[in-house]
C-alpha positions as CSV (number, residue, x, y, z in Angstrom):
1,M,186.3,56.4,120.2
2,A,185.3,56.6,124.2
3,Q,186.2,59.9,126.3
4,S,188.5,60.3,129.2
5,F,186.9,62.1,131.6
6,G,183.2,63.3,132.5
7,V,181.3,66.2,133.7
8,I,178.1,66.4,135.4
9,G,176.9,69.8,136.0
10,L,177.1,73.0,133.6
11,A,177.1,75.8,135.3
12,V,180.1,77.8,135.0
13,M,182.5,76.0,137.3
14,G,181.5,73.0,135.3
15,E,182.1,74.3,132.0
16,N,185.4,75.7,132.7
17,L,186.5,72.8,134.2
18,A,185.5,70.6,131.3
19,L,187.4,73.1,128.7
20,N,190.4,73.0,131.3
21,V,190.3,69.2,131.2
22,E,189.9,69.0,127.2
23,R,192.9,71.6,126.8
24,N,195.0,69.4,128.7
25,G,194.5,66.3,126.1
26,F,191.7,64.6,127.8
27,P,188.7,64.4,125.8
28,V,185.3,65.1,127.7
29,A,182.0,64.1,128.0
30,V,179.6,66.3,129.6
31,Y,175.8,66.0,130.7
32,N,173.3,68.8,132.6
33,R,169.9,67.9,133.9
34,S,168.9,70.7,131.7
35,R,169.2,69.6,127.9
36,E,169.2,73.5,127.3
37,K,172.3,74.3,129.3
38,T,174.3,71.3,127.0
39,D,172.9,72.5,123.8
40,R,173.9,75.9,124.6
41,F,177.4,74.6,125.9
42,M,178.1,72.5,122.5
43,A,176.9,75.4,120.4
44,E,179.2,78.2,121.8
45,R,182.1,77.6,123.8
46,A,182.7,73.6,123.4
47,G,182.7,74.3,119.8
48,G,185.5,72.5,117.6
49,K,186.8,70.7,121.0
50,N,187.1,67.0,122.0
51,V,184.0,67.3,123.9
52,K,181.1,64.9,123.4
53,A,177.3,65.8,124.7
54,A,175.1,63.3,126.5
55,F,171.6,63.6,127.4
56,T,170.8,60.8,129.4
57,L,173.1,59.4,132.3
58,E,173.1,56.3,130.8
59,E,174.5,57.7,127.3
60,F,177.3,59.4,129.5
61,V,178.5,56.9,131.2
62,A,178.6,54.8,128.0
63,S,180.6,56.9,126.4
64,L,183.4,56.7,128.8
65,E,186.3,54.7,128.9
66,R,187.1,52.3,131.9
67,P,187.7,53.0,134.7
68,R,185.4,55.6,134.1
69,R,186.3,59.4,136.1
70,I,183.2,61.5,136.6
71,L,183.6,65.0,138.2
72,V,180.2,66.1,139.4
73,M,179.7,69.8,140.0
74,V,176.5,69.9,141.2
75,K,175.3,72.4,144.4
76,A,176.5,70.7,147.6
77,G,174.3,68.6,150.0
78,G,171.2,66.9,148.7
79,P,172.1,67.0,145.0
80,V,175.3,65.4,145.3
81,D,173.5,62.4,147.0
82,I,171.0,62.1,144.3
83,V,173.6,62.1,141.5
84,I,175.3,59.6,143.1
85,D,172.5,57.2,143.8
86,Q,171.7,57.6,139.7
87,L,175.3,56.8,138.6
88,K,175.6,54.0,141.2
89,P,173.7,51.5,139.2
90,L,175.3,52.4,135.8
91,L,179.0,52.0,137.2
92,E,181.2,49.1,137.3
93,E,184.0,48.0,139.9
94,G,186.8,50.5,139.5
95,D,184.6,53.6,138.1
96,M,185.4,56.7,140.0
97,I,183.1,59.7,141.0
98,I,184.7,62.6,142.1
99,D,182.6,65.8,144.1
100,G,184.3,68.8,142.8
101,G,181.6,71.2,144.8
102,N,181.8,72.7,148.5
103,S,180.8,69.9,150.2
104,L,180.8,69.7,154.1
105,Y,183.6,67.0,154.7
106,E,181.0,65.2,157.1
107,D,179.2,64.4,153.9
108,T,182.3,63.1,151.9
109,E,183.1,61.2,154.9
110,R,180.1,59.3,154.8
111,R,180.2,59.0,150.8
112,V,183.6,57.4,151.0
113,K,182.4,54.7,153.3
114,E,179.1,53.9,151.6
115,L,180.9,53.6,148.1
116,E,184.4,52.1,148.5
117,P,183.0,48.9,149.7
118,T,181.0,48.7,146.4
119,G,184.1,48.8,144.4
120,L,183.2,52.5,143.4
121,G,186.3,55.1,144.4
122,F,185.0,58.3,145.6
123,I,187.2,61.6,146.0
124,G,185.8,64.7,147.6
125,M,188.0,67.6,145.7
126,G,188.2,71.2,147.1
127,V,188.4,73.3,143.9
128,S,189.3,76.8,144.7
129,G,189.9,79.8,142.0
130,G,186.4,80.7,141.0
131,E,185.6,80.8,137.2
132,E,189.0,81.9,135.9
133,G,191.1,79.3,138.2
134,A,188.4,76.6,136.9
135,L,189.4,77.5,133.3
136,N,193.0,78.3,133.6
137,G,194.3,76.4,136.3
138,P,192.5,76.1,140.2
139,S,194.0,74.8,143.4
140,L,193.1,71.5,143.7
141,M,192.3,69.6,147.4
142,P,191.4,66.3,147.1
143,G,190.6,63.5,149.6
144,G,189.7,59.6,149.3
145,T,192.0,56.9,149.6
146,R,195.2,56.5,147.9
147,A,194.4,54.6,145.3
148,A,191.3,56.6,144.0
149,Y,193.6,59.7,144.2
150,A,196.4,57.4,141.8
151,E,193.6,56.9,139.4
152,I,193.1,60.5,138.6
153,E,196.5,62.0,139.6
154,H,198.0,62.3,136.2
155,I,194.9,64.4,134.9
156,V,194.3,67.0,138.0
157,T,198.4,67.4,138.1
158,K,197.7,68.7,134.6
159,I,194.8,70.8,134.9
160,A,196.0,72.6,138.5
161,A,197.9,75.8,138.3
162,Q,201.4,75.2,138.0
163,V,203.7,77.1,140.2
164,D,207.4,77.4,140.9
165,D,207.7,74.3,142.9
166,G,205.0,72.2,140.9
167,P,201.3,71.7,140.1
168,C,198.7,73.0,142.4
169,V,197.4,70.1,143.6
170,T,198.5,67.0,146.1
171,Y,197.0,64.0,147.8
172,I,195.7,65.9,151.2
173,G,194.6,62.8,153.0
174,P,192.0,59.8,153.7
175,G,188.1,60.3,153.6
176,G,186.9,63.9,154.2
177,A,190.3,65.4,154.2
178,G,190.1,67.3,150.7
179,H,186.9,69.2,151.6
180,Y,188.1,69.7,155.4
181,V,191.2,71.8,153.9
182,K,188.6,73.6,151.2
183,M,186.6,74.6,154.0
184,V,189.6,75.9,156.5
185,H,190.8,77.7,152.9
186,N,187.4,79.3,152.7
187,G,187.5,80.4,156.4
188,I,190.9,81.7,155.7
189,E,189.8,83.7,152.8
190,Y,186.8,85.2,154.8
191,G,189.4,86.7,157.3
192,D,191.4,87.9,154.5
193,M,188.5,89.7,153.0
194,Q,187.3,91.1,156.2
195,L,190.6,92.4,157.0
196,I,191.2,94.3,153.7
197,A,187.8,95.6,154.1
198,E,188.7,97.0,156.9
199,A,191.6,98.6,155.9
200,Y,189.7,100.1,153.1
201,D,187.2,101.3,155.7
202,L,189.6,103.4,157.9
203,M,191.5,104.8,154.7
204,R,188.1,105.9,153.0
205,N,186.0,106.6,156.2
206,V,188.7,108.2,158.4
207,L,191.3,109.2,156.1
208,G,189.2,110.5,153.4
209,L,191.0,108.9,150.5
210,G,189.2,108.9,147.7
211,Q,189.1,105.8,144.8
212,D,192.1,106.7,142.8
213,D,194.4,107.3,146.2
214,L,193.1,104.0,147.2
215,Y,193.9,102.4,144.2
216,E,197.2,103.7,144.3
217,V,197.3,102.4,148.0
218,F,196.7,98.6,147.1
219,A,198.6,98.6,143.6
220,D,201.5,99.6,145.9
221,W,200.9,96.9,148.6
222,N,200.5,94.5,146.0
223,E,203.8,94.8,144.8
224,T,205.2,94.5,148.5
225,E,206.7,91.3,149.2
226,E,204.3,90.8,152.5
227,L,200.9,91.8,151.2
228,N,201.4,90.7,147.3
229,S,198.0,88.5,146.7
230,F,195.2,87.9,144.6
231,L,192.7,89.7,146.7
232,I,195.0,92.7,147.1
233,E,195.4,92.8,143.5
234,I,191.5,92.6,142.7
235,T,191.0,95.4,145.4
236,A,193.2,97.6,143.3
237,D,191.0,96.6,140.0
238,I,187.9,97.8,141.8
239,F,189.0,100.9,142.5
240,T,189.3,101.8,138.9
241,N,185.6,101.0,138.4
242,S,183.0,103.8,138.4
243,D,179.5,103.4,137.2
244,Q,177.9,105.2,134.4
245,D,177.3,108.6,136.5
246,G,180.8,108.2,137.1
247,N,180.4,107.3,140.9
248,P,183.1,105.0,142.4
249,L,181.3,101.7,141.7
250,A,182.5,100.4,145.3
251,D,180.7,103.1,146.9
252,M,177.4,102.4,145.2
253,I,177.3,98.8,146.3
254,V,174.8,97.9,149.3
255,D,176.8,97.1,152.3
256,A,175.4,93.7,153.2
257,A,177.9,90.7,152.2
258,G,176.5,87.3,151.3
259,Q,178.1,83.9,152.4
260,K,177.3,80.1,151.2
261,G,178.5,78.6,154.8
262,T,182.1,77.2,154.3
263,G,183.3,79.8,156.7
264,R,180.2,79.1,159.1
265,W,181.3,75.6,159.2
266,T,185.0,76.2,159.5
267,V,183.4,78.2,162.5
268,I,181.5,75.6,163.9
269,S,184.3,72.8,163.2
270,A,186.6,75.3,165.5
271,L,184.4,75.5,168.2
272,E,183.6,71.5,167.9
273,M,187.5,70.5,168.2
274,G,188.3,73.5,171.1
275,V,190.6,75.8,168.3
276,A,190.3,79.1,168.5
277,I,190.0,81.2,165.3
278,P,188.8,84.6,166.4
279,T,189.6,86.5,163.2
280,I,187.7,83.8,160.8
281,T,184.8,84.1,163.5
282,A,185.0,87.8,163.6
283,A,184.9,87.8,159.6
284,V,181.9,85.2,159.8
285,N,180.1,87.8,162.3
286,A,181.1,90.9,160.1
287,R,178.7,89.6,157.5
288,I,176.0,88.4,159.6
289,M,176.1,92.4,161.0
290,S,176.1,93.8,157.4
291,S,173.1,91.7,156.4
292,I,170.9,93.5,158.8
293,K,171.1,96.6,156.9
294,Q,167.9,98.5,157.2
295,E,168.2,97.2,161.3
296,R,171.6,99.2,161.3
297,V,170.0,102.2,159.0
298,A,167.2,102.7,161.9
299,A,169.7,102.1,164.9
300,S,172.3,104.8,163.4
301,K,169.8,107.3,163.7
302,E,169.7,106.8,167.6
303,L,172.6,105.2,168.4
304,S,175.6,108.4,168.4
305,G,179.4,107.3,168.4
306,P,182.3,109.9,168.7
307,S,183.2,111.5,165.7
308,T,185.3,110.3,163.0
309,K,187.6,113.3,162.2
310,F,191.1,112.7,161.7
311,Q,194.1,114.7,162.8
312,G,197.0,113.7,162.1
313,D,199.7,112.2,159.1
314,I,197.7,110.7,156.4
315,K,201.1,108.6,154.4
316,A,202.4,107.5,157.9
317,T,198.9,106.0,158.9
318,V,198.5,104.4,155.5
319,N,201.8,102.8,156.7
320,K,200.4,101.8,160.0
321,I,197.5,100.4,158.5
322,R,199.5,98.1,156.1
323,D,201.5,96.7,159.4
324,A,198.3,95.8,161.1
325,L,196.9,94.2,158.2
326,Y,199.6,92.2,157.5
327,C,200.1,91.1,161.2
328,S,196.6,90.4,161.5
329,K,196.7,88.3,158.1
330,I,199.6,86.3,159.7
331,C,197.3,85.6,162.9
332,S,194.3,84.4,160.5
333,Y,196.5,82.1,158.6
334,A,198.1,81.1,161.9
335,Q,194.4,80.1,163.0
336,G,193.7,78.3,159.8
337,M,196.8,76.1,159.9
338,A,196.2,75.3,163.5
339,L,192.6,74.1,162.8
340,I,193.9,72.0,159.9
341,G,196.6,70.6,162.7
342,K,194.0,69.4,164.9
343,A,191.2,67.8,162.6
344,S,194.4,65.9,160.9
345,Q,195.2,64.6,164.0
346,T,191.4,63.8,165.1
347,Y,190.4,62.3,162.0
348,D,194.0,60.8,161.3
349,Y,194.0,62.4,158.5
350,G,198.1,63.1,158.0
351,I,197.9,66.5,156.4
352,D,201.4,67.9,155.7
353,L,200.7,71.9,156.1
354,G,203.8,73.1,154.3
355,E,202.6,71.3,151.1
356,T,199.0,72.4,151.8
357,A,200.4,76.0,152.1
358,R,202.5,75.2,148.6
359,I,199.2,74.4,146.8
360,W,197.5,77.9,147.8
361,K,200.3,79.5,146.0
362,G,198.7,79.3,142.4
363,G,195.0,79.4,141.4
364,C,193.2,79.7,144.2
365,I,191.5,82.8,145.7
366,I,193.9,83.3,149.0
367,R,197.3,82.8,146.8
368,A,199.8,84.7,148.2
369,G,203.4,85.5,147.8
370,F,203.9,84.7,151.8
371,L,202.5,81.5,151.2
372,N,206.1,80.9,150.4
373,K,207.0,82.0,154.1
374,I,204.4,79.3,155.3
375,K,205.9,76.5,153.4
376,H,209.6,77.4,154.8
377,A,207.9,77.4,158.2
378,Y,206.6,74.1,158.3
379,D,209.5,72.5,156.3
380,E,212.0,73.9,158.6
381,N,209.9,72.4,161.6
382,P,206.9,70.3,160.8
383,A,206.1,70.1,164.3
384,L,205.2,74.0,164.2
385,A,203.0,74.6,167.3
386,N,201.8,77.8,165.5
387,L,202.9,80.1,163.0
388,L,203.4,82.8,165.1
389,L,206.6,81.2,166.8
390,A,208.2,80.6,163.3
391,P,211.3,83.1,163.7
392,E,210.4,85.1,160.7
393,F,206.6,85.6,161.3
394,K,207.3,86.4,164.9
395,Q,210.0,88.9,164.4
396,T,207.8,90.2,161.8
397,I,204.9,91.1,164.6
398,L,207.3,92.1,167.4
399,D,208.8,94.8,164.7
400,R,205.0,95.9,163.7
401,Q,202.9,95.5,166.9
402,N,202.8,99.1,167.9
403,A,201.7,100.1,164.6
404,W,199.0,97.1,164.9
405,R,197.6,98.4,168.2
406,E,198.1,101.9,167.0
407,V,195.6,101.0,164.4
408,V,193.3,99.6,166.9
409,S,193.4,101.9,169.2
410,M,192.6,104.9,166.8
411,A,189.6,102.6,165.3
412,A,188.1,102.5,168.7
413,E,188.9,106.4,169.1
414,L,186.7,107.2,166.2
415,G,184.1,105.1,166.8
416,I,185.2,102.9,163.4
417,P,184.5,98.6,164.2
418,V,187.6,96.7,163.2
419,P,186.5,93.3,164.3
420,A,189.2,91.5,162.7
421,F,191.9,93.5,163.2
422,S,191.1,93.9,167.2
423,A,190.5,89.2,167.2
424,S,193.9,89.1,165.4
425,L,195.1,91.4,168.0
426,D,193.7,89.8,171.0
427,Y,194.6,86.6,169.8
428,F,198.6,87.4,169.6
429,D,198.1,89.0,173.0
430,S,196.2,85.9,174.4
431,Y,198.6,83.3,172.7
432,R,201.8,85.4,174.1
433,R,200.6,85.6,178.0
434,D,201.8,82.9,180.0
435,R,198.8,83.8,182.4
436,L,195.1,84.7,181.5
437,P,192.4,85.4,184.0
438,Q,190.6,81.8,183.4
439,N,191.7,81.1,186.7
440,L,189.1,83.5,188.2
441,T,186.8,81.6,185.5
442,Q,187.5,78.3,187.0
443,A,186.9,79.9,190.4
444,Q,183.3,80.7,189.4
445,R,183.0,77.2,188.2
446,D,184.1,75.8,190.9
447,Y,181.7,77.8,193.2
448,F,178.3,77.4,191.0
449,G,178.7,73.8,190.5
450,A,181.6,72.1,192.1
451,H,183.4,71.9,189.0
452,T,186.6,71.4,190.5
453,Y,190.3,72.9,189.7
454,E,193.9,72.9,189.3
455,R,196.5,74.6,191.2
456,V,199.5,76.0,190.1
457,D,201.4,74.9,193.1
458,K,200.7,71.1,193.5
459,E,199.4,68.2,191.7
460,G,195.9,67.0,191.8
461,T,192.5,68.2,191.2
462,F,190.8,70.6,193.6
463,H,187.2,71.6,195.2
464,T,186.8,74.5,197.5
465,E,183.8,75.1,199.7
466,W,183.7,78.5,199.0
467,I,182.7,80.7,201.9
468,K,180.1,83.4,201.2
469,A,181.2,87.1,201.8
470,P,180.4,88.5,205.3
471,A,178.2,91.4,205.1
472,R,179.6,94.6,204.2
473,V,179.3,97.7,206.6
474,K,178.0,100.7,205.3
């Protein structure tokens, strides 16, 4: 009997998605370039399940019922193209390839255009939730033609995370829409993680909170409506872990963060489209700064700053840091949503921002209680220009901005870098001002390059032959 679904690539994510699909009633065929992985998977995790192994692509394709639905879980970039090129001669009209990796949305656009005219369907599907999500229910962000999505809808709605208002999957839009949304999701994730790290830094290295205290703070925060989230939850968990010598494990980890590129892609796309995402940009820059560990160690011996000695009410300051974190988090999501909205207009994706927030409520890394509020904001006003203008978020920031400002000010006075907190506050302050100093920038551009400018008091474009100031009399 033919299998209903195929998975190529048996790294942990591929294995877990295969097991998820099988558990939900769809017999699975699997293939991996290295036979050893396939043998181990079949002998261990797939034992006793309706999973069929194949050891050549020809055997794999032949084992699938038509129309074939094949999920490719290999490294993004060239490896995806290689697998597609190997599959094309073996497939027939109506068969479907699904790229579930973290592919660049532009690659997905190209693959859709190349494959659809040949009669093959192609879906670029963002998958978020890590290993646990892949196994038990991820957030899925599929993009491609509606017809292609219709062919897999009955499967993805079963394997996705299930929340109170449905499965955490929806048709995102045509072409590379799914991978674009996943890319920005990861950019927001970068922002979230950096903001949490800055809150931790202030509490650990300024307020002097120990491991047990940090656990209590993050566990308390995770019970609030504002900060309840997967990332806050796992942060609390981290502070219950010690190494074999009894040292807090977090303290023993080298402070150099890695990245796989999706955050950087988000920043590049935002720059290309002219959308300000300073919190996400700050988070990417923070990882880059962290990576020059040896250089920072050397600099720390030569460059001094103020004392980090804190004098004040620790409990009250922890509450202010919580407020600063939430306000900054709102700004990070506002930036991500603004970028998705602009991309949707630019590429004619037709993305529903409220539905996008809904499918992030479960399964994914940035799942959080306040996504309900984001969905509600867009349901109330689909044309909402920015989340900062949604009544609930607007009032939240207006109520808490004093604490936010105090935290950023305290960090600056004590020499503690809080690039994402600061970038978020700058974003809010820039967005709320009706006049910014770029009038001077335009004057400078016109002075040295005749780039012209507009006036506040009349229509049209103007250029001035700027007069050099007379010599100063000393």
